[in-house]
N, C-alpha and C positions, 0 to 999 in steps of 0.2 A: 504494500500500500504506500502510495506516495505521501510524504509528510508535508511537502511544500505545495500548497494549493492556491496561494495568493500571488497574483502577478503585480509587480510594482514597476512603474515606468518613471524615468527621470529624464530631465533635459540636461544635456551637457554641451559645452562648446566643442569645436573640432579639436582644439588643443587638449582639453580635458579628456576627450575620447581617446586621442592618441596616447596620452600619458597613462590612462587606466589600462589600455590594451598592453602597453609596454610593461607596466608593473606586473600585470597578471601573467604575462609571458615569462618574465624573469623568475617568477616563483613556480611556474608550471601549473597554473590554475586557469580555469575558465573565468571569464569576466564576472559572471554572477557569483561564483564561489569566492573569488577574490573580494568582491564588494561585501558579501555577507560576512566573511571573516574579519574584514576591517571594521564593519559596523559593530561587531561583537567585541571590539578592542583587542583582537589578535594581530600580531605582527608576523606575517608569513616570512619565512626565510627564503633566500634565493635558492633556486634549484642547484644542488651540488654538482661539481664537475664530474665527468665520466669516470675519472680516477677513483672517486669515492665509491661508486657502484662496483668497480672492479675490485677494490680493497674488501668490500663487504662480501663479495662472491668468494674471494680467496679465504677469508676468515671462516666463512661457512664450510668450505671444503675441509679446512683443518678441523673444525668441529665435528664434521661427519667422520673423518678419519679417527679422531679421538674416541668417538662413540663406538666405532667398529672395533678398535683396539680393546676398549673396555669390555665389550661383549665377548670377544674371543678370550680375553684374560679371565673373565668370569667363568666361561665354559671350561677352560683348562686349569683354572684355579692356581695361577702362578703370578698374578700381578695384583697390586692393591687397587681393587675396583673403586672403593670410595674416593681414593685420591684422584683417579681419572674422572670420575663423575664430578668431583669438585672443580677440576680443571675445565671441564665442559661448561659448568655453570659460570665460571669466571669468563670464559670465552663468550658465552651468550650475553653476559652482562656488559662486556666490552662492546659488543655489537649494538646493544640497546643504547649505551652511552653515545656511541658514534651517531646513531640515528637521531638521538635527542639534540645533539650538537648541530647536525647538518639539516635535519628534516623537519622536526616538530616545531610548531609555532609557539612563540612566547606570548603570553597574555600581558598586556600593558598594565 
């Protein structure tokens, strides 16, 4: 079910229109989403560079490898599984922190 049912129209100048479009593109949002977030006092962050996404992908690969090692270690009972699970948690928390820094919006 669609939660947004009210349509709002506003008048803007050509310069304002260009500026709004540019700012929405910088943060990778649609114009309506950008304007809603700004109206709710959120400051969207600029879309991170491609390197950011590549780094997240590599970190995830390491996390998957750690999970596989922990699973095999548990099966053969010769590695400290709680230690590896702790390392996976640390890795996942690092990913979350990177996302917060680069992706999530700050409320004013």
